C-alpha positions as CSV (number, residue, x, y, z in Angstrom):
1,X,-53.0,-59.3,-42.9
2,X,-50.4,-57.0,-44.2
3,X,-47.5,-56.2,-42.1
4,X,-45.7,-53.0,-42.5
5,X,-42.1,-53.2,-41.9
6,X,-40.8,-50.0,-40.4
7,X,-37.0,-49.6,-40.5
8,X,-35.6,-49.7,-37.2
9,X,-33.0,-46.9,-37.3
10,X,-30.8,-46.8,-34.1
11,X,-27.7,-45.0,-35.4
12,X,-26.5,-42.2,-37.8
13,X,-24.3,-42.8,-40.6
14,X,-20.8,-41.7,-41.0
15,X,-21.8,-39.2,-43.8
16,X,-24.3,-37.5,-41.4
17,X,-22.0,-37.3,-38.6
18,X,-19.3,-35.7,-40.8
19,X,-22.0,-33.3,-42.0
20,X,-23.2,-32.2,-38.4
21,X,-19.4,-31.8,-37.5
22,X,-18.6,-29.6,-40.3
23,X,-21.7,-27.4,-39.8
24,X,-20.7,-27.0,-36.1
25,X,-17.1,-26.1,-37.2
26,X,-18.4,-23.5,-39.3
27,X,-20.6,-22.0,-36.8
28,X,-17.9,-21.8,-34.4
29,X,-15.3,-20.4,-36.6
30,X,-17.8,-17.6,-37.7
31,X,-18.6,-16.9,-33.9
32,X,-14.9,-16.6,-33.2
33,X,-14.4,-14.2,-36.2
34,X,-17.2,-12.0,-35.1
35,X,-16.2,-12.1,-31.5
36,X,-12.8,-11.0,-32.4
37,X,-14.3,-8.1,-34.4
38,X,-16.6,-7.2,-31.6
39,X,-13.8,-7.1,-29.0
40,X,-11.6,-4.9,-31.6
41,X,-14.2,-2.3,-32.0
42,X,-14.7,-2.2,-28.2
43,X,-11.0,-1.6,-27.8
44,X,-10.9,1.0,-30.4
45,X,-13.8,2.8,-28.9
46,X,-12.4,2.7,-25.5
47,X,-9.1,4.2,-26.8
48,X,-11.0,7.0,-28.6
49,X,-12.9,7.7,-25.3
50,X,-9.7,7.6,-23.2
51,X,-7.9,10.2,-25.7
52,X,-11.0,12.4,-25.6
53,X,-10.9,12.3,-21.7
54,X,-7.3,13.0,-21.5
55,X,-7.5,16.0,-24.0
56,X,-10.4,17.5,-22.0
57,X,-8.3,17.2,-18.9
58,X,-5.2,18.7,-20.5
59,X,-7.3,21.5,-21.9
60,X,-8.6,22.5,-18.4
61,X,-5.3,22.2,-16.8
62,X,-3.3,23.9,-19.4
63,X,-5.6,26.9,-19.7
64,X,-5.6,27.1,-15.8
65,X,-1.8,26.9,-15.7
66,X,-1.3,29.5,-18.4
67,X,-3.8,32.0,-17.0
68,X,-1.8,32.0,-13.6
69,X,1.6,32.1,-15.2
70,X,3.5,35.3,-15.1
71,X,6.1,34.2,-17.7
72,X,6.7,31.3,-20.2
73,X,9.7,29.6,-21.9
74,X,8.9,27.6,-25.0
75,X,11.2,25.0,-26.8
76,X,14.4,26.7,-25.5
77,X,17.8,25.0,-25.2
78,X,17.9,26.0,-21.4
79,X,15.1,23.7,-20.9
80,X,15.6,20.1,-19.8
81,X,15.4,17.3,-22.4
82,X,11.9,16.7,-23.7
83,X,10.4,19.7,-21.7
84,X,8.4,21.9,-24.4
85,X,7.0,24.6,-22.0
86,X,8.0,25.9,-18.7
87,X,5.5,28.5,-16.9
88,X,6.8,30.6,-14.0
89,X,4.2,31.4,-11.5
90,X,4.5,33.7,-8.5
91,X,6.2,32.5,-5.3
92,X,9.0,30.7,-7.0
93,X,6.4,28.2,-8.5
94,X,7.2,26.6,-11.8
95,X,5.0,24.1,-14.1
96,X,6.8,22.1,-16.7
97,X,5.1,20.2,-19.5
98,X,7.1,17.5,-21.2
99,X,6.4,14.7,-23.9
100,X,7.5,11.2,-23.6
101,X,6.2,8.8,-26.3
102,X,2.4,8.5,-25.7
103,X,2.4,10.6,-22.6
104,X,2.3,14.3,-21.8
105,X,3.6,15.0,-18.1
106,X,2.9,18.1,-16.1
107,X,5.2,18.8,-13.1
108,X,4.5,21.4,-10.8
109,X,7.5,22.5,-8.6
110,X,7.8,25.0,-5.6
111,X,11.6,26.0,-5.6
112,X,13.3,22.6,-6.2
113,X,10.7,20.4,-4.6
114,X,8.1,18.6,-6.8
115,X,4.5,19.3,-5.6
116,X,2.2,17.8,-8.1
117,X,2.7,15.2,-11.0
118,X,0.0,14.8,-13.7
119,X,-0.1,12.4,-16.7
120,X,-2.1,12.8,-19.9
121,X,-2.1,9.9,-22.3
122,X,-1.8,11.4,-25.8
123,X,-1.4,8.7,-28.7
124,X,2.2,8.7,-29.8
125,X,1.3,9.2,-33.4
126,X,-0.2,12.5,-32.6
127,X,1.7,15.7,-33.5
128,X,2.1,18.1,-30.7
129,X,3.2,21.8,-31.3
130,X,3.4,24.8,-29.1
131,X,3.7,28.4,-30.0
132,X,3.6,31.8,-28.4
133,X,1.5,34.6,-30.0
134,X,1.3,38.3,-29.1
135,X,-1.6,41.0,-28.8
136,X,-2.7,39.5,-26.5
137,X,0.1,37.4,-25.2
138,X,-1.0,33.9,-25.3
139,X,0.1,30.4,-25.6
140,X,-1.2,27.8,-28.1
141,X,-0.9,24.1,-27.7
142,X,-2.0,22.2,-30.7
143,X,-2.3,18.2,-30.9
144,X,-3.3,16.9,-34.3
145,X,-3.6,13.6,-36.0
146,X,-0.5,12.3,-38.0
147,X,-0.1,13.6,-41.6
148,X,-0.2,10.7,-44.3
149,X,2.4,11.2,-47.0
150,X,2.2,9.5,-50.4
151,X,5.8,8.5,-49.9
152,X,5.1,6.9,-46.5
153,X,5.6,3.1,-46.5
154,X,2.7,0.7,-46.3
155,X,3.1,-0.1,-42.5
156,X,3.4,3.4,-41.5
157,X,0.2,4.3,-43.3
158,X,-1.8,1.3,-41.8
159,X,-0.7,2.4,-38.3
160,X,-1.8,6.0,-38.9
161,X,-5.2,4.7,-40.1
162,X,-5.5,2.8,-37.0
163,X,-4.4,5.7,-34.8
164,X,-7.0,7.3,-32.4
165,X,-7.8,10.7,-34.2
166,X,-6.9,13.4,-31.8
167,X,-7.4,17.2,-32.8
168,X,-7.2,19.7,-30.1
169,X,-6.0,23.5,-30.2
170,X,-5.8,25.1,-26.7
171,X,-5.3,28.8,-26.5
172,X,-4.7,30.5,-23.2
173,X,-3.8,34.1,-22.4
174,X,-0.7,34.4,-20.3
175,X,-1.1,36.0,-16.7
176,X,-4.9,36.3,-17.0
177,X,-5.7,35.7,-13.4
178,X,-6.1,38.9,-11.4
179,X,-4.7,39.4,-8.0
180,X,-7.9,38.5,-6.2
181,X,-8.3,35.5,-8.2
182,X,-4.7,34.3,-7.5
183,X,-5.4,34.8,-3.7
184,X,-8.5,32.7,-3.8
185,X,-6.5,30.0,-5.8
186,X,-3.7,29.9,-3.3
187,X,-6.3,29.5,-0.4
188,X,-7.9,26.6,-2.2
189,X,-4.5,25.1,-2.5
190,X,-3.8,25.2,1.0
């Protein structure tokens, strides 16, 4: 009678244990890196969507304000600090647009009393320019991505590459709203 002797193996060797631990460490490290990348992409896409939404809101509001305005002041020393546009509306109403870091503020006033405040989040790296053109009399607001110079230092270049790309040009004709439209807008405001 032949007896086969099967080895009784009840434990793992130290080498096998170290090998399993190193494989688990590699899997966890790779998962952490991938998770960080996914979170970064999600954050960047959310920032892009927020900037698009803010630009759309600013576009509609700016055009509406300029169409209702009877006169405009652009980048004049008589304006408050930070204010780049002041629109004069009928009935002693004024609307001011100003820029502060990564925000464009819109403040509507009736006389000296503030009636409405709006805020549009525009990336601080974006360039904002405003101009007035004639024939027909219109206001142009341009928001563009930062320009990258060859002389710019490496940190600034990296920030501009990571910046949310915003490119908007809004043109609106000054005092476009007729008297009938103005009356209906005043009734809606009440």
